[in-house]
N, C-alpha and C positions, 0 to 999 in steps of 0.2 A: 799903669801897672799897679801903682799903689792903691788907687781907689778900687780896683777889682779885688785886691787882697782883702781890703776892709770889707767889701761886700760879701766875699766868701766867708770871712770870719763871722760877720753879722748873721748870715744865713745859717751857719753851723750852730751858733748860739740859739737862734730862733728854733731850729729843729730840735735841739736838746731840750729847750724849754717846753716845746710842744709835746715831746715824748714823755716828759715828766708828768706824773699824775695819772697814769693809766692803771685802772684797777687790775687788768690782766697781768700786770707786772708786779703787783703787790703780793708778798707772801702771807696772805691772810691766814691767821691761825685757824685750823680746822679742828673739829671735835676729835679727840683721840680715839683710837680703836677700842681701848679700855676706858670708857668714860669715867670721869671722877664722880663719885656719889657722895654728896655732903652727908654728914652724920644725921641720924634720926632727929627729926624736928625742924631741920633747916629745909626750906623749900626754895628751889630755884625760881628766879623771876620768870613768869610765863612769857615775857617778851624777849628774854635772852635766848641766844642760840644754844648755849650749853654752859655748864659750870666747868671751870678749869682750875687745876692746882693740886694741892695736897691738904691734909688735915692742918698743917702748919699755916698755910695761906692759900685762899682760893677766892675766885671772883666769878660772877656771872658775866659771860662774854657776849657782847653784841658785835658780830663780825662787821656789820655795817653801822657804824656809830653816827648818829645824827648830831650835827653841830647845835649847841645850845639846848639840847634836850635835858630837861630837869636841872638847869644851870650846870651841866657837865659833871654831875655828881656820880661817883663810883663807890659802891660799897665793897669792902673787902672783909673777908671772914677768916677766923682762925680759932681753933680749939684752945689756943693759948690765951686768947683775949677774953677777959672777964669784965663785964660792965661795972664801972665804978671802982675796980680794983687795980687794973693795969692802965698805964698811960698808953694811948694809941701811938706807939713809936713806929710810925709808918712813913716812908718816903715814896712818892710816886712821881715818875718822870716820863714824859712822852718825847720821842725822837722821830722826826720825819725821815722816812727812808727814801722817798722818791724825788726829793728836791731839797736843796739847802734851806734850812730854817733853824732858828734858835731852839734850844731845848725848852720844853714847857714843864715847869714844876708845879706840883699841887699848890693851890691857893691856901688851903687849910686842911687839917686832919682833925677829926673829932670822933667821939664815940657815939654810936647809934644806940637807941634803947634796947634793953634786953629783948630777946626773941621769945615770945610765949611758947610754952611746951619744950623749951630747951633747959635742961638742968644746969644748976650752978651759975645762973645769970650770964650765960654766954651771950654776947651781943655782937656788934659788928663795928667796924671802923669805916668812916665815910670821908671822902675827900672830894674836892672840886678840882678838876683838871681842865683849864680853859684852852683847849686846842683851838688855834685861831683859823685854820684853813682846811679845806677839803684835801684829801690825799691819803697816802699810806703812812700810818703812824704805828710805831712800836711803843707799847706801854710796859713799863717795868715798875713793879712795886717791891719794896723791901721792908719787911716787918721784923723788928727785933724785940721779942717779948722779954728777953733778959740779956745781960752782957755777953753770955756765952752761947746764945742761940739766935740764929737768923734764918729767915725764910724769904726766898725770892721767887717772884712770879713774873714772867714776861710773855706777852702775846701781842699779835699784830692785827690791826683793824683797818678797814677802809672807811675814812670819814667822809660823810655825804652832807649835802646842804639840807 
């Protein structure tokens, strides 16, 4: 009797593990009905599915993120960020939704070069987010251009090999 209970328990865990990681169960962020349009001069990455966010914080979203693509770098943009003037006070965290996994924090945050044709030296903030496995991941970025101002952006992607 005891060995059959252990077997049932083991099969239940195996079934749960098998069910984890199905793309169809992942709430992948879709382009909004009213798409975000970056300010004049910013051009979305042609490989991205869409730009998402507000003028305070936005990113180019790849709904199917490839592991180790460009060393897992993600650029974030903000009208509040000025190259060489502001510190890139940005925190980025990834959380796996379809299976237990530790949180993944950005390895680094730095400023990217000013973007040509954008007035006032507006640049971008870049981070490395070393997501370790395929699956459903929620990415949350929080940018604080000043003590009294915060911008948060959250989206969900399906990470592929």
